[in-house]
DRENPA-3360 file (N, C-alpha, C; in nm, 2 decimals, always signed):
BEGIN
1 = MTQPLMPM = -0.10/-2.42/+1.54/-0.02/-2.29/+1.54/-0.12/-2.18/+1.54 ~ -0.13/-2.10/+1.64/-0.22/-1.99/+1.64/-0.16/-1.85/+1.62 ~ -0.03/-1.84/+1.62/+0.04/-1.72/+1.60/+0.15/-1.74/+1.51 ~ +0.20/-1.63/+1.44/+0.31/-1.64/+1.34/+0.44/-1.67/+1.41 ~ +0.54/-1.71/+1.34/+0.67/-1.73/+1.39/+0.72/-1.59/+1.42 ~ +0.80/-1.58/+1.53/+0.85/-1.45/+1.58/+0.75/-1.34/+1.57 ~ +0.65/-1.35/+1.66/+0.54/-1.25/+1.66/+0.58/-1.11/+1.67 ~ +0.68/-1.08/+1.75/+0.72/-0.94/+1.77/+0.78/-0.88/+1.64;
9 = ATAVWLVD = +0.86/-0.96/+1.58/+0.93/-0.92/+1.45/+0.82/-0.91/+1.34 ~ +0.72/-1.00/+1.34/+0.61/-0.99/+1.24/+0.53/-0.86/+1.27 ~ +0.50/-0.83/+1.39/+0.43/-0.71/+1.43/+0.51/-0.58/+1.38 ~ +0.64/-0.58/+1.40/+0.72/-0.47/+1.35/+0.70/-0.45/+1.20 ~ +0.71/-0.56/+1.13/+0.70/-0.55/+0.98/+0.56/-0.50/+0.94 ~ +0.45/-0.55/+1.01/+0.32/-0.51/+0.98/+0.29/-0.37/+1.01 ~ +0.35/-0.32/+1.12/+0.34/-0.17/+1.15/+0.40/-0.09/+1.05 ~ +0.52/-0.13/+1.01/+0.60/-0.05/+0.91/+0.55/-0.06/+0.77;
17 = NTSLSFRQ = +0.48/-0.17/+0.73/+0.45/-0.19/+0.59/+0.30/-0.19/+0.55 ~ +0.22/-0.18/+0.65/+0.07/-0.18/+0.62/+0.00/-0.07/+0.70 ~ -0.13/-0.06/+0.67/-0.21/+0.04/+0.74/-0.32/-0.03/+0.82 ~ -0.28/-0.15/+0.87/-0.37/-0.23/+0.96/-0.38/-0.16/+1.09 ~ -0.49/-0.18/+1.16/-0.51/-0.12/+1.29/-0.43/-0.20/+1.40 ~ -0.40/-0.13/+1.51/-0.33/-0.19/+1.62/-0.40/-0.32/+1.66 ~ -0.53/-0.32/+1.67/-0.61/-0.43/+1.71/-0.59/-0.55/+1.62 ~ -0.59/-0.52/+1.49/-0.57/-0.63/+1.39/-0.43/-0.70/+1.40;
25 = IAEFCSLH = -0.33/-0.61/+1.42/-0.19/-0.66/+1.43/-0.18/-0.74/+1.56 ~ -0.23/-0.68/+1.67/-0.22/-0.74/+1.80/-0.29/-0.88/+1.80 ~ -0.41/-0.89/+1.74/-0.48/-1.01/+1.74/-0.41/-1.12/+1.66 ~ -0.35/-1.08/+1.54/-0.28/-1.17/+1.46/-0.15/-1.22/+1.52 ~ -0.08/-1.13/+1.59/+0.05/-1.17/+1.65/+0.04/-1.21/+1.80 ~ -0.08/-1.22/+1.85/-0.10/-1.26/+1.99/-0.03/-1.17/+2.09 ~ -0.04/-1.04/+2.06/+0.02/-0.94/+2.14/-0.09/-0.85/+2.20 ~ -0.06/-0.77/+2.29/-0.15/-0.67/+2.35/-0.15/-0.55/+2.26;
33 = ELEVQGIA = -0.26/-0.48/+2.24/-0.27/-0.36/+2.16/-0.17/-0.25/+2.20 ~ -0.14/-0.24/+2.33/-0.05/-0.14/+2.38/+0.09/-0.18/+2.34 ~ +0.12/-0.31/+2.32/+0.26/-0.34/+2.27/+0.27/-0.30/+2.13 ~ +0.17/-0.32/+2.05/+0.17/-0.28/+1.91/+0.18/-0.13/+1.90 ~ +0.11/-0.06/+1.98/+0.12/+0.09/+1.98/+0.26/+0.13/+2.02 ~ +0.32/+0.06/+2.12/+0.46/+0.09/+2.16/+0.56/+0.06/+2.04 ~ +0.53/-0.04/+1.96/+0.61/-0.06/+1.84/+0.60/+0.06/+1.75 ~ +0.48/+0.10/+1.72/+0.45/+0.22/+1.63/+0.52/+0.35/+1.69;
41 = DEQVATNI = +0.52/+0.36/+1.82/+0.58/+0.48/+1.88/+0.73/+0.47/+1.90 ~ +0.78/+0.36/+1.86/+0.93/+0.32/+1.87/+0.97/+0.32/+2.02 ~ +0.89/+0.27/+2.11/+0.92/+0.26/+2.25/+0.95/+0.11/+2.28 ~ +0.89/+0.02/+2.20/+0.91/-0.12/+2.22/+0.97/-0.18/+2.09 ~ +1.05/-0.28/+2.10/+1.11/-0.35/+1.99/+1.19/-0.27/+1.90 ~ +1.26/-0.17/+1.95/+1.34/-0.08/+1.87/+1.45/-0.14/+1.80 ~ +1.51/-0.25/+1.85/+1.62/-0.32/+1.78/+1.58/-0.44/+1.71 ~ +1.45/-0.47/+1.70/+1.40/-0.59/+1.63/+1.38/-0.56/+1.48;
49 = VGLDPIAN = +1.44/-0.64/+1.40/+1.42/-0.63/+1.25/+1.29/-0.70/+1.22 ~ +1.21/-0.63/+1.13/+1.08/-0.68/+1.09/+1.09/-0.81/+1.01 ~ +1.00/-0.90/+1.03/+1.00/-1.03/+0.96/+0.88/-1.03/+0.87 ~ +0.90/-1.05/+0.74/+0.79/-1.04/+0.64/+0.71/-1.17/+0.65 ~ +0.58/-1.16/+0.69/+0.50/-1.28/+0.70/+0.46/-1.33/+0.56 ~ +0.46/-1.25/+0.46/+0.43/-1.30/+0.32/+0.54/-1.38/+0.27 ~ +0.66/-1.34/+0.29/+0.78/-1.42/+0.24/+0.79/-1.55/+0.31 ~ +0.74/-1.56/+0.44/+0.74/-1.68/+0.52/+0.62/-1.77/+0.49;
57 = GQLTWDDI = +0.53/-1.72/+0.41/+0.41/-1.80/+0.37/+0.31/-1.81/+0.49 ~ +0.31/-1.71/+0.57/+0.21/-1.70/+0.68/+0.09/-1.62/+0.65 ~ +0.11/-1.53/+0.55/+0.00/-1.43/+0.51/+0.00/-1.41/+0.36 ~ -0.10/-1.36/+0.31/-0.10/-1.32/+0.17/-0.14/-1.17/+0.16 ~ -0.09/-1.11/+0.05/-0.12/-0.97/+0.03/-0.27/-0.94/+0.02 ~ -0.34/-1.04/-0.04/-0.49/-1.03/-0.05/-0.55/-1.02/+0.08 ~ -0.51/-1.10/+0.18/-0.56/-1.10/+0.31/-0.53/-0.97/+0.38 ~ -0.41/-0.91/+0.36/-0.37/-0.79/+0.42/-0.46/-0.67/+0.36;
65 = ERCQNDET = -0.48/-0.67/+0.23/-0.56/-0.57/+0.17/-0.70/-0.58/+0.21 ~ -0.75/-0.70/+0.23/-0.89/-0.72/+0.27/-0.91/-0.66/+0.41 ~ -0.81/-0.68/+0.50/-0.82/-0.63/+0.64/-0.80/-0.48/+0.64 ~ -0.71/-0.43/+0.55/-0.69/-0.28/+0.55/-0.82/-0.21/+0.51 ~ -0.90/-0.27/+0.42/-1.02/-0.21/+0.38/-1.14/-0.23/+0.47 ~ -1.13/-0.32/+0.56/-1.24/-0.35/+0.66/-1.17/-0.37/+0.80 ~ -1.18/-0.26/+0.88/-1.12/-0.26/+1.01/-1.17/-0.37/+1.11 ~ -1.29/-0.42/+1.08/-1.35/-0.53/+1.17/-1.30/-0.67/+1.13;
73 = ASLKLLVD = -1.23/-0.68/+1.01/-1.18/-0.81/+0.96/-1.06/-0.85/+1.04 ~ -1.03/-0.98/+1.04/-0.91/-1.03/+1.11/-0.83/-1.11/+1.01 ~ -0.69/-1.09/+1.03/-0.60/-1.16/+0.94/-0.61/-1.31/+0.97 ~ -0.59/-1.39/+0.87/-0.59/-1.54/+0.88/-0.45/-1.60/+0.86 ~ -0.40/-1.67/+0.96/-0.27/-1.73/+0.95/-0.28/-1.85/+0.86 ~ -0.19/-1.85/+0.76/-0.18/-1.97/+0.67/-0.11/-2.08/+0.75 ~ -0.18/-2.19/+0.76/-0.12/-2.30/+0.84/-0.06/-2.40/+0.75 ~ +0.06/-2.44/+0.78/+0.14/-2.54/+0.71/+0.09/-2.68/+0.74;
81 = DVPAKTRS = +0.09/-2.77/+0.65/+0.04/-2.91/+0.68/+0.14/-2.98/+0.76 ~ +0.27/-2.94/+0.77/+0.37/-3.01/+0.85/+0.35/-2.96/+0.99 ~ +0.33/-3.05/+1.09/+0.31/-3.00/+1.23/+0.44/-2.94/+1.28 ~ +0.43/-2.83/+1.35/+0.55/-2.77/+1.41/+0.58/-2.84/+1.54 ~ +0.71/-2.84/+1.57/+0.75/-2.89/+1.70/+0.71/-2.79/+1.81 ~ +0.64/-2.84/+1.91/+0.60/-2.76/+2.02/+0.70/-2.76/+2.13 ~ +0.72/-2.64/+2.19/+0.82/-2.63/+2.30/+0.76/-2.69/+2.42 ~ +0.84/-2.77/+2.49/+0.80/-2.83/+2.61/+0.82/-2.73/+2.73;
89 = GGAKYTPV = +0.77/-2.76/+2.84/+0.78/-2.67/+2.96/+0.92/-2.64/+2.99 ~ +0.94/-2.58/+3.10/+1.07/-2.55/+3.15/+1.10/-2.40/+3.14 ~ +1.21/-2.35/+3.18/+1.24/-2.21/+3.18/+1.26/-2.16/+3.04 ~ +1.21/-2.04/+3.02/+1.23/-1.98/+2.89/+1.37/-1.91/+2.88 ~ +1.42/-1.91/+2.76/+1.56/-1.85/+2.74/+1.55/-1.70/+2.74 ~ +1.64/-1.64/+2.81/+1.65/-1.49/+2.81/+1.79/-1.46/+2.75 ~ +1.79/-1.38/+2.65/+1.92/-1.34/+2.59/+2.01/-1.27/+2.69 ~ +2.14/-1.28/+2.67/+2.23/-1.22/+2.76/+2.21/-1.07/+2.78;
97 = SKRQDKPD = +2.17/-1.01/+2.67/+2.15/-0.86/+2.67/+2.03/-0.82/+2.76 ~ +1.94/-0.91/+2.79/+1.82/-0.88/+2.87/+1.84/-0.93/+3.01 ~ +1.94/-1.01/+3.04/+1.95/-1.06/+3.18/+1.98/-0.95/+3.28 ~ +2.05/-0.85/+3.24/+2.08/-0.74/+3.33/+1.95/-0.66/+3.37 ~ +1.85/-0.67/+3.28/+1.72/-0.60/+3.31/+1.63/-0.67/+3.41 ~ +1.66/-0.79/+3.44/+1.57/-0.86/+3.53/+1.55/-0.80/+3.67 ~ +1.66/-0.76/+3.74/+1.64/-0.69/+3.87/+1.56/-0.56/+3.86 ~ +1.57/-0.49/+3.75/+1.49/-0.37/+3.73/+1.34/-0.41/+3.72;
105 = AISWLIKH = +1.31/-0.51/+3.65/+1.17/-0.56/+3.63/+1.12/-0.61/+3.76 ~ +1.20/-0.68/+3.84/+1.16/-0.74/+3.97/+1.12/-0.62/+4.06 ~ +1.21/-0.52/+4.06/+1.18/-0.40/+4.15/+1.05/-0.33/+4.11 ~ +1.03/-0.32/+3.98/+0.90/-0.26/+3.93/+0.78/-0.34/+3.98 ~ +0.79/-0.47/+3.96/+0.68/-0.56/+4.00/+0.65/-0.55/+4.15 ~ +0.76/-0.55/+4.23/+0.74/-0.54/+4.37/+0.68/-0.41/+4.41 ~ +0.72/-0.30/+4.35/+0.67/-0.17/+4.38/+0.52/-0.15/+4.33 ~ +0.49/-0.19/+4.21/+0.36/-0.16/+4.15/+0.26/-0.27/+4.17;
113 = HPELSDPQ = +0.30/-0.39/+4.20/+0.21/-0.50/+4.21/+0.25/-0.59/+4.33 ~ +0.24/-0.53/+4.45/+0.29/-0.61/+4.57/+0.20/-0.74/+4.60 ~ +0.09/-0.74/+4.53/+0.00/-0.86/+4.55/+0.05/-0.98/+4.48 ~ +0.15/-0.97/+4.39/+0.21/-1.08/+4.31/+0.29/-1.17/+4.41 ~ +0.28/-1.30/+4.40/+0.36/-1.39/+4.48/+0.50/-1.41/+4.41 ~ +0.59/-1.46/+4.49/+0.73/-1.48/+4.43/+0.72/-1.58/+4.31 ~ +0.65/-1.69/+4.32/+0.64/-1.78/+4.21/+0.58/-1.71/+4.08 ~ +0.49/-1.62/+4.10/+0.43/-1.55/+3.98/+0.54/-1.46/+3.92;
121 = ICRLVGTT = +0.61/-1.39/+4.01/+0.72/-1.30/+3.96/+0.83/-1.39/+3.89 ~ +0.86/-1.50/+3.94/+0.95/-1.60/+3.88/+0.91/-1.63/+3.74 ~ +0.78/-1.67/+3.73/+0.73/-1.70/+3.59/+0.73/-1.59/+3.50 ~ +0.69/-1.47/+3.54/+0.68/-1.36/+3.45/+0.82/-1.31/+3.40 ~ +0.91/-1.30/+3.49/+1.04/-1.25/+3.45/+1.15/-1.35/+3.42 ~ +1.13/-1.47/+3.47/+1.22/-1.58/+3.45/+1.34/-1.57/+3.54 ~ +1.31/-1.56/+3.67/+1.42/-1.54/+3.77/+1.40/-1.64/+3.88 ~ +1.48/-1.62/+3.99/+1.48/-1.71/+4.10/+1.43/-1.64/+4.23;
129 = KPTIMAIR = +1.38/-1.72/+4.32/+1.33/-1.67/+4.45/+1.43/-1.59/+4.53 ~ +1.56/-1.65/+4.54/+1.66/-1.57/+4.61/+1.69/-1.43/+4.55 ~ +1.68/-1.42/+4.42/+1.70/-1.29/+4.36/+1.59/-1.19/+4.40 ~ +1.46/-1.24/+4.40/+1.35/-1.16/+4.44/+1.36/-1.12/+4.59 ~ +1.40/-1.21/+4.67/+1.41/-1.18/+4.81/+1.52/-1.08/+4.84 ~ +1.63/-1.09/+4.77/+1.74/-1.00/+4.78/+1.70/-0.86/+4.74 ~ +1.62/-0.84/+4.64/+1.57/-0.71/+4.60/+1.46/-0.66/+4.70 ~ +1.37/-0.75/+4.74/+1.27/-0.71/+4.84/+1.34/-0.66/+4.97;
137 = ERTHWNMS = +1.45/-0.73/+5.02/+1.52/-0.69/+5.14/+1.63/-0.59/+5.12 ~ +1.64/-0.55/+4.99/+1.74/-0.45/+4.95/+1.88/-0.49/+4.98 ~ +1.91/-0.62/+4.97/+2.04/-0.68/+4.99/+2.11/-0.73/+4.86 ~ +2.05/-0.70/+4.75/+2.10/-0.74/+4.62/+2.24/-0.67/+4.60 ~ +2.33/-0.75/+4.54/+2.47/-0.69/+4.53/+2.47/-0.57/+4.44 ~ +2.37/-0.55/+4.35/+2.38/-0.43/+4.27/+2.26/-0.33/+4.30 ~ +2.22/-0.33/+4.42/+2.10/-0.26/+4.46/+2.10/-0.11/+4.43 ~ +2.22/-0.05/+4.44/+2.23/+0.10/+4.41/+2.21/+0.13/+4.26;
145 = NIKPVDPV = +2.22/+0.03/+4.18/+2.20/+0.06/+4.03/+2.06/+0.01/+3.98 ~ +1.98/-0.05/+4.07/+1.85/-0.10/+4.02/+1.75/+0.01/+4.02 ~ +1.69/+0.03/+3.90/+1.58/+0.13/+3.88/+1.46/+0.05/+3.84 ~ +1.34/+0.07/+3.90/+1.22/+0.00/+3.86/+1.18/+0.04/+3.71 ~ +1.17/-0.07/+3.63/+1.13/-0.05/+3.49/+1.03/-0.16/+3.46 ~ +0.92/-0.12/+3.39/+0.81/-0.22/+3.35/+0.87/-0.33/+3.27 ~ +0.85/-0.46/+3.31/+0.90/-0.58/+3.24/+0.85/-0.59/+3.10 ~ +0.73/-0.53/+3.07/+0.68/-0.53/+2.93/+0.76/-0.45/+2.84;
153 = ILGLCRQL = +0.80/-0.33/+2.89/+0.89/-0.24/+2.81/+1.02/-0.30/+2.79 ~ +1.07/-0.38/+2.89/+1.20/-0.45/+2.88/+1.19/-0.57/+2.79 ~ +1.07/-0.62/+2.76/+1.05/-0.73/+2.67/+1.07/-0.86/+2.75 ~ +1.06/-0.86/+2.88/+1.08/-0.99/+2.96/+0.94/-1.06/+2.97 ~ +0.83/-1.00/+2.95/+0.70/-1.06/+2.95/+0.61/-0.98/+2.86 ~ +0.49/-1.04/+2.83/+0.39/-0.97/+2.75/+0.29/-0.90/+2.84 ~ +0.23/-0.80/+2.79/+0.13/-0.73/+2.87/+0.01/-0.82/+2.91 ~ -0.02/-0.91/+2.82/-0.13/-1.01/+2.85/-0.09/-1.10/+2.97;
161 = ELDAAVQK = +0.03/-1.14/+2.97/+0.08/-1.23/+3.08/+0.08/-1.15/+3.21 ~ +0.12/-1.03/+3.21/+0.12/-0.95/+3.33/-0.02/-0.92/+3.38 ~ -0.11/-0.88/+3.29/-0.25/-0.86/+3.33/-0.31/-0.98/+3.39 ~ -0.28/-1.10/+3.33/-0.34/-1.23/+3.38/-0.29/-1.26/+3.52 ~ -0.16/-1.24/+3.54/-0.10/-1.26/+3.68/-0.15/-1.17/+3.78 ~ -0.17/-1.04/+3.75/-0.22/-0.94/+3.84/-0.37/-0.97/+3.87 ~ -0.44/-1.01/+3.77/-0.58/-1.04/+3.79/-0.60/-1.17/+3.88 ~ -0.51/-1.27/+3.86/-0.51/-1.39/+3.94/-0.47/-1.36/+4.09;
169 = AAPKKPET = -0.38/-1.27/+4.11/-0.33/-1.24/+4.24/-0.42/-1.14/+4.32 ~ -0.51/-1.07/+4.24/-0.60/-0.97/+4.31/-0.68/-1.03/+4.42 ~ -0.68/-0.97/+4.54/-0.75/-1.02/+4.65/-0.90/-1.03/+4.62 ~ -0.96/-1.14/+4.66/-1.10/-1.16/+4.64/-1.18/-1.07/+4.73 ~ -1.28/-1.00/+4.67/-1.36/-0.90/+4.75/-1.47/-0.99/+4.82 ~ -1.48/-0.97/+4.96/-1.58/-1.04/+5.03/-1.72/-0.99/+4.99 ~ -1.81/-1.07/+4.99/-1.95/-1.03/+4.95/-2.01/-0.96/+5.07 ~ -2.05/-0.84/+5.04/-2.11/-0.75/+5.15/-2.26/-0.78/+5.16;
177 = SEEE = -2.30/-0.79/+5.28/-2.44/-0.81/+5.31/-2.51/-0.68/+5.33 ~ -2.63/-0.67/+5.29/-2.70/-0.54/+5.30/-2.78/-0.53/+5.43 ~ -2.71/-0.55/+5.54/-2.77/-0.54/+5.67/-2.73/-0.40/+5.73 ~ -2.82/-0.31/+5.75/-2.79/-0.18/+5.81/-2.90/-0.14/+5.90;
% end
């Protein structure tokens, strides 16, 4: 187990109750620093209730105080001796409240990252190829109401996942020879 349970809720609690740096919180919760900054600016995770990692036995106050006094230090997750059940592959669950945001996220990805393939968009947002094609071809049933919105802001994927997909999809630069 390399990250706390409910990392976004834990990050909300750490932002609200400690003076840890964004880097320290992001590293501990396996989030991107910009996501943590978005939590602090109340642009991300506005409806998420903070989860106390001390009450859950994932951190100690001593460790938090040590890291507050030394910005280069990293929080250490307390690991339980009982192995946690790991999630098998398959589609990730998207809450009903976020399902209506998927077309907006797809539209944003198509507009800002046209190099992404349909399977990559499917993985990032958790959608289907027919939905992506309908938005690309502007034949989606709700096209008039679709507004491009960053999927990270919507909470459909993490900034790290988006960065990795974009980097993987980036066209390879051909090696230039110095013949002139």
